[in-house]
N, C-alpha and C positions, 0 to 999 in steps of 0.2 A: 504494499499499499504506500508506504513513504517513497519507495523507490519511483513508482508510477507518478507520485507528486513532484518529486524532482524532475522527473523526465518531462512532465507538462511545464515545469517551470523554464526548462531548457528552450522550449518551443513558444515562446510569448506571442508569436505572430500568429497562431493559430486564430482562425476568424469565427466569430459567430455570427450568424446570418438570422435576423429578424424574422419569423415566418410571415408575420402579417403585412410588414412594409418592406420587406427585402433589403433593408439597410445593413451596412457592415458596420461593427463596432470593435475597436481595438481591445483587447483582453484586459488591459491594464485599466483603460477606461471604464469598462464594466466593472472590474473589481472594486475600483475605489467607489463606484456609484451603488454597487450591493451593500458594501461594507457601511457606507453612509446611512443607507435604509434598512440596514437588517434589524428585525424586531428582536426585542429581549422576550417577550412574551406574545400570548396570541392576542390579547386586547390592543397593545402597540402595533401588532403585524396589520390588524384589520384597520386601524387607524391609517397606518402607513399606506396600505392597499388604496383605500378611498383618496387619500391624498395624492396617490400615484395616479389614479384614475383620473382625478382633477387637473393634475398636471399635463397628462397626455391628452386630454381635451384642449386645454389652453394652447398646448403645443401645435395642435391640429389646426386650431383657428388662426393660430399666427402664421403657420405653413401656409395655410390657404391665401394669406395675405402679403405673401411674398418671403416670408421666413423660412427657408427651407433647411436650415443649416442644422438644426438640433436633430440628430438622428439616434439619441440614447436611448428613446422611448418607443415604444409600439403605440401605434395610434389605435383608438377605440374600434372595434369591429364593427359596431353598429351605429357608431356616432353619437350614442346617448350620453347624457351628463348625469352623474348621481344625485339623486335628490328628484329628478324630473319623474313625473307620472308617465311611463311608458308601458303601453300594453303590450309588450313583446316578449318572447322567449328569452332567458339569460343567454342562451347560446343560440343566437339567430342564425347561424349557418346549418347547426344539425337539428335545432328544436329541441324542446323540453316536454317532461310529461305535463300533462294539463293542471294536475295537483298531485300531492304525494301519495293521496289514496290511491290512485291509478297504478303507481308503482308498486305499493304493497300489495295490492290485488293481483296483479300482474306476475309478480314474483311467488306469491302463494300459488297463483294458478300453475305455474311453471315447476313449482319444488313439488306440489302435491297432484301426483298423477296417477297411472294406473297400478304403479307398484304398490302404492299404499293402501289399495284394496285388494290386488290378489297376491301379494308377496307377503306383507309384514304380518299379516294373521296366521299365514302358513307357518312362516319362521318362529313365530312366537309359541305355537303349540309345539312344534317340533323341538323348540329347545328349551323347554321346561317351563312352558308357561308363564305365569307371572314372575318366576325369577329370571326369565330372559329381559324383564323390564330394568333390572338394576345395571347389567351391562352395557344396555341399550342407551339409557340417559347418561351414564358416565362417558360414554363415546360421544354423545350429543354435546356434552359440556366441554370436555377435552379436544375435540377433534372438528365436530360439526359446525358448531357456533364460530369457531375462531377462522376456520376456512371460509364461512360464509361471509364474515366481516371483512377478512382479507381480500376476497375477491370483490365485494361491493365498494370498498373503499378504493382498490387498485382502478376500477373502472369510472367511479365518479371523481377522482381527482384528475385524471386525464381527459376525461368526458371523448372517450374513443373505445372503439369496438375491441373484440379479442385479437386483432391484427395490430392496430394502430397502438394499443398500450405498452408494445414492447419498443416504442421509442426509449423506453427506460434503459434497454439494454439490447440493442439489435441483434447481437450475437445468438439471443434466445428467440428471434422472432418465429423461428421455426417451431416453438411450443404454441404460438398462435395458429399457425398451419394446422398443427396436430389437434387442436380444439375444433377447427373448421371441419376437418376428415371425420372426426368424432360425431359431431353434430348433423354431419350429411349423413352417416349411416343410420344414426338413430332416427332422423326426420323422414328416412325412407321409410324403414319397417314399421314405425311408430304410426304413421298415417294409415298403413296396411290395417293395423289393429283397430283404428277409428272407422275405417271403412265396413269392417266385419261388425262393428257395433252399430253402424248405421243400419246394415242389411238385418240383422236381428230387430232393431228398432222397427223396421218398416214391415217385418214379418209379425211383430206382434200386434199390428192394426188389425186385429180379426177378433171374432167371438171366441174362438178356440186355437189355443197355440199349437202350432204344428208339431212340435215336438212332445206333445203330450200321451200319444198312444204309438201302438206298434202295427197298426195296420195300414201303414202306407208302403208305397212301392218300394222305396230305400230300406226297410227294414228287413232283417235277418231272422232266422227261427229262433236265434238266441236273445233277442230282445224281449225284455219284460219290463212293461211299465208299471209304475205306482198308482195309476188311476185306472188300470183295467183297460178295457178294450174299447175304443171309439165307438163301436156299433151298440154297445149298452147304453150309451149316455146320451141325453138330450139337452145337456147344458145345466139342469136345474141343480141345486144345491143337495136336493136329497139324492138325487142319483149319483152325483160327485161322491156324496159320504158313503154310501153302498158298494159303488164300485171300488173306493178305495180300500175297503177292507178284503176285496177279492183280489185287488192287486198287490197288497201288502203279503196276503197269503202265498200268492203265485211267486212273489218275489223272493221270500223266505224259502220256499220249497225248492227253488232253482238253485242247482249247484254251481252254475255259470250265468251270471247276469249281465246283460248289456243293457244300459237305460236308453230309452227312445232319444234323450236329448244327445246321447254320445253317438248314436247312429245318424241322427239328424246333422248332428256336427261334422261325422267324417265322411258320411256316403252322400249326402246332399249338398250341404253348403260347400265342402272343401271338394267333395269327390276325389278324396286324396288317393294319390297313386302310390304304387308299392316300392319305388325307390325314389332318391333326391334326384337323380340323373335324368328320371322320366317324367318330364314338365307335363306332356299332354296339352290339352287346350287350355285356352284361357277362359275362366269362369266369367262369363259375361256379366251376371249381376254383381260379383264382387268388383269387376271392373268399372261398371256404372257407379257403385257407391264409392270406389276410390276417387273418381272423378270429382263426384258431389263433393267429398271431403276436402280435395285440393282447392276447390272454387270457393267452398265456406272459408277455409283459411286465409285465401289471397284476397277475398273481400273485406275480411277483418282486418287485414294488415294494408289494404289499398293506400292508406295515408300514413303508413307507418304506426309510430307509437299514440298519434293523435287519433286515429281509429280504434286499434286494439285497447287503447286505455279505456275508451267507453264501452267496448264489449265485455272488458273484464268484471265490469258492474253485476253482469248476469252470470257469466261462465265461471266465475270464481266462488260465486256465493252461493248459487241455486243447487249445486251438489250436496252443500250441507243441508239445505232443506230436504232434498231428496234422501240423504241418509238419515234425518231425524225420522222422516216418515217410515222408512223402513224398519228403522230401529224401534219403533214404538208398535209397530205391527208385527216385528219379530217376537219380542219379548212377550206377546200376549198369547202365543202358541204354545201348545203342549211339548214338552220337551226342550224349549228354549234355554232353560235354565242349565240342563245338563251340557249343552253346547257350551255355553257362557262358562261353565266351570271348568270343561275341558281346556277352554281358550287361557283360562287366568289361572288355575291352580299351580301353584308354585313347586318345582321340584328342584330344591335348593342343591341337591347334590350336583346339579348339572353345571352350577355357576363355576366348578372347579374344572370344567372342561373347557380346553382353549379353542376348540371349534365355536363354541356358543359366543366367546369373545370374537372371535374372527367373524361369524355371522351378523354380530351387533355393529362391528366397526364396518362392515361393508354395506351392510343397509344404510346406515347412517350417512355413509359416503356417497352412495348412488341415489339415494331418495332425495337428499339436497341439491343434486344436480352440480356439484363441484367438478369443476375442470371441462365442462361442456362449452364454456365461453358464454352462455346464457347470463350468468349472473354479471358477468362484465359488461357485455352489452346491455343489460336493462339498467342497469346504474350509471352508465354512461349518459342517459338521457335525464339524469337527476340533476337538479339545480346545485351549484358547487357547495354550498353550505348546508346541503340537507343532512341531517342526523342519520347517517347510515348504519350507526352503531346500534341505535335503538330498532331500526328496521331489520337488522340482521338478527336481533333476540327474537322479535316478534314472529318474523317469517318462519325461524327454525322452530321454534317452540310449537307453532299452529300446524307445521307440517307433521311433526312428530305426533302431536295429540291427534291430528286427523287419523293417521295410521292405527292408533289405539282404538279411536272410536269406531272405525271401520270393521276392526275385528270384533267388535260387539255386534255389529250389523251382520256380519257373515256367518258368525258361528251360532247367532240365536236361531237363523233360518236352517242352518245346516243341522244344529240340535235337534229342531222340528222334525228334519227329513229323517235322521237317525232314529228317531222315537218310533215314527210310523213304519221304519223298515225293520225296526228290532235288531239293530246292528251298532256296533260301536261308532261313535262320531269319526274315528280314525278312518274308517272305510268310506266315508263320504267326502272327507276333508280332501281338497286338491289346492293347487296353486297354478298361478299363470294362465295361459289360455283355458286350461281344463277346469278352473273355477269360474271363469268369468263366461263360458260358453257351453260348459256341461254340466258342473254339479250345481252351481246356483239356479240357472234356468230350469233346470229338473226340480228344484226344492219350489221354485215358484208355482209350479202346475198344481201343487197340493194346495193352494190358497184360493179361496173363493175370489171371482173376478180376477184371475190369473194375468189377463192380457194388460190390466191396467198396472200392476205391480212390475210386469215385464217391460213395460214402455217405461216406467219411471228408471228401473234400474239401467237399463241400457241408454237412455238419455243421460243420466248420470255419469256413465263410462265415457258417452261422446264429449261431453263438457270436460271431464278430467283429461281426456286425451288432448282436446283442442288447446286447453290452456298450456300445457306443455310445448304443443306442436306450434303455436304462436310464437313462443320464444325462439324454438329453434331454427324457424325460418328468418325471424327477425336477425337473429345471430350472423347467419349467412349473408344476408342482403347487407347489414349493416358493415360487416368486414370487408366486403366487396366496394361498397361506397366510400367508406373511410380510407381504403388503400388508394383508390383511383383519385379521389377526392375533388375532381374538376367540378366547375359550376354546372356542367351539361349533367353529369351523372347525380349531383345533389338534386337539381331540379326534375330529374326524370328517375327518380327512385321507385317510382311504381312500375315502371318498365322492367328493372332489375328484379324487383319483387315477382313480376308476372314470370319473368324468364327462369327464375329459381323454381318456381312451383310448377312450371311446365316440364323442367327438367326432372324435377323431384316425381312427378307423376309418371313420366316415361321409364324411370328407373325403377318404378314400383312395379309396373306392368308383370315383370316376371314372378312376383310374389303372390299374384292372382292366378297362376296356373294350378294345375292338380298338385304339383309339387312344392307349392309356394309355402306351405306350413314349414316345410324342412328348412328352407332357405329362410325363412323369418326366424325360426328359433335359433337357427346357425349364427345369424346376424345379432341377436340378442345375446347370446352367450360368448360370441368373442369380439365383434366390432366395438363394445364398450365395455370391456373388462379391465384387463391389468393394465392397459395403456391409460386410462383415464388415471390410476394411481401414479404412474410414472411421471404423466404431464402435471401431475398436482405438486408431486414432489420436487420437480424442477422449477415451478413456479415459485414454490415456498424457498428454495436455495437462492434463486436469482434475486428475488425482492429483499431477502434478509441479509444475505452475505454477500451477493455480488453488487446489487445498488446499495445495500447497508441499511442495517436495522435502524441505526441512528436517523439517517436521512429520512426513511419512510415514517419514523414516528414524529418527526417534525412535519413531514407533509400532512399527515393526518391530522395533528394539531392544529397546523393553519387552516385545514379545511373545516374542522369539526368546532375549533375553538377549545378544545381541551385534549390533551394527549390519551392515547389509548390506555386503558386499564392496565396496570401490571400484569394481571393474570393473561392478558391476551398478549402482551409482549413476549412472556414466557412460553406460552404456547406456541405464537408463530416461530418463534427461534428453535425450541427444542422438542416440546411434547409432540405437536401435530405432526412436524416431519418423522419422529420416531413411530407415531400410531400409522401413518401412512406407509413408513416401511414395513410394518408389522402385517397390514394389510395385503401388502403384496408378497410378501414370505407367505402369509396364510393362503393366499389366492393359488400359489405355486404349488404348496404341499398338499393342499386339498382338491387340487384338479382330477378331474375325472372325463373321459370322453363322454360328449353330448348324446344322448338317446332321446326317443320319442316314443312313449309308450314301451313296445316290444322291438321298436325298430332302432337298431344299430347303426350309427353314421358309419360309411365306408372311410378309409384313410384318405383318400384324396380330397373328399369333402373338409375333413378336420385340417389338411392343408390350406385349403382356401381359407377356412376360419382364421387361423393362425397368420395368414397374410393379411386378413383385414385387420386383426388385432395389430400386427407390427407396422401396419401401415401408417397409422397416425405417429408413430413413434419415429419411422423412419422420415417420414415429413421432417419432425421436429428436429431430428439429429442432421437431415441431409441439406437442410436450407442454411445451416450455420456457416459453411466455407462461403456461401454465395453472398451472403450478406456481408461477410467480412471484406470480401473484396470489392464489392460495391461501394462501402463507406470508405474503405481505404482510397479508391481510386477518386472519390467525391472530394477527400480531404487534398487532394494533389500530390505529386510526387516530389514536390519541394518541402514540404513537411510530412514526412511518412509517419512519424509518430502519432500525429492527430488521427489518422485513419485508424491505426491500433487502437488508440484511446476510446475514440467515438464507438467503435465497434463492441468493445468491453463495456466500457462506462457508460454510454448512452448519447443519442442524437442531440443536437444543440437546441432543438425545439420542443425537448421534452421539459414542459412545465405546465400547470393549468392552463386551460382553454377560457378563463375568466379574461374578458377584454381589458379589464382595469389592472390586470397584474403585468408589471412590465416583463417583456419577452427577454430582456437582458439577463436573464438568470438561466444559469447552464444545467448539465447534466450532473448525474449519479456521483462517481466516486470522488468528484470535488464540490460535493455539498448539496446535491439535487437542486432544488429550486432556491437553494440558499448560498450558491457558490457559482462559480464560474467555469466554463469548459471550452470546447474547441470551438 
């Protein structure tokens, strides 16, 4: 560190280019100015910032009158003067959220997704019931919330997406590309899951759910329904009750039972092939629903965060209304208490099992959406002084509380189903698509007015999925727009959004074939697995040790008005990276080749899965030399050390996007926005 500072001092003619006025300032002149204005505390900084803004406005007016000599200050980006009532976004170029509630709701919708409903309850009962809550909340406190706060503050400080923020240290820009690759993979298959929920939602618009009986053309002789034969029913509650008894007896007497919902899923909705390489024809109903899903996502993002911020008032809140309705209905059913007991009964001996802690850490990490790039992107549209510390705690706790609440909803219904089938709850419990499209839909057929409950359930899944999909698409669009950065691309951001949506739809078409479910699960298990852990670990190392923890703490203090609490400082530097490393080791040790029911994936498909997992890491590592060469050449051959320093330490326009902050404050190892760089 001292060596690099000495090297920098040997090259005093390294040039700082102001990104807004493109004026050049000698390093010594900038250093003198920063030393003269450097604050001793947050309040003095804010006073200095506002004073600097007024000075910048005055310089601009004098320059327009003919005085063009003062180039030590960047001019106001929007020409506003502090104190004036201007109804504009703080960041007039990129825009901001309409209000802070929109950001919180969008982030809640992003973090609370399908995994909260179909993965957490299963992990909970498998890992000791209520005892699993202990490691789960410990991991939330020591890893989840700190990482969430780190990404929100990172994006909010720079007001840039997952690519632009790496001006902090351009050598690590490949990490941003890795985030884009991960978001691309997830966005492709996630929307396919949403489109299947759309399909079930449309199929529920009937007086009788099509997966209720076993007398359909797609059923096999092994099918056994819990409601009996369709020819015996006329839809009345009395007939449903009488047939239910017959159906239960039939199910108990069968040694091998296949539910009508499972056969509807496999033989009708998917018409699944016998091998991952046997694509077969495209399932046109699923393809149509995929088109609908992408159209909905595009329309909601047609004006970026300005339009999606309004949509989330409904998409982020209504799922809780549906969960509450299903919960109230569920706990009134026979056997619901048995299901909830199975979900919550603690098995404390499992707390000593390392696998339980690994599952808890992994669930926290993946559930919050860390390292996807979405948190950085959403926070980049915040106003600079927004309290993202408060937001990170609210959103993280809301996400985890939703997971626990969803477990009550799921297991109350599954307990009711197990009670009627006279089987243990473990035999009807499932996770992933098996829970969403087989086990839970079958349980809903036992309820009176079952189409109504089915409509509510799948509408909830659609909204949960859309909330995450909005942020995935916005992450890609924002990264492209910020990277190109021209006025044309900013004015025509809608065109970029449409282009990304069309490409995403086309890439999702293979997942609508008869082999699509195999590829969907392959992407789900490999595309966003250990690569996310590696990306998150590199991000912590870059921010805390390359950029410097002292610099980052000062940046957060300047932004929020108070320094990060000591607990978060310790977590960012030591505890969270250790937990992330533990998750990576656990993932490698616990690795098992993917299977789907009784189907074992061939070796070549697993190779493709590993290639997808490594692709984001390869992007992250492969871009490092390219960025270094570009920055080295940008500094010029005359001062080669400048290229090296800017490549490692940061670009010269790494500073807040606030128009009233002087841009003569430089990069990273020389003090971040508190020092001077190239």
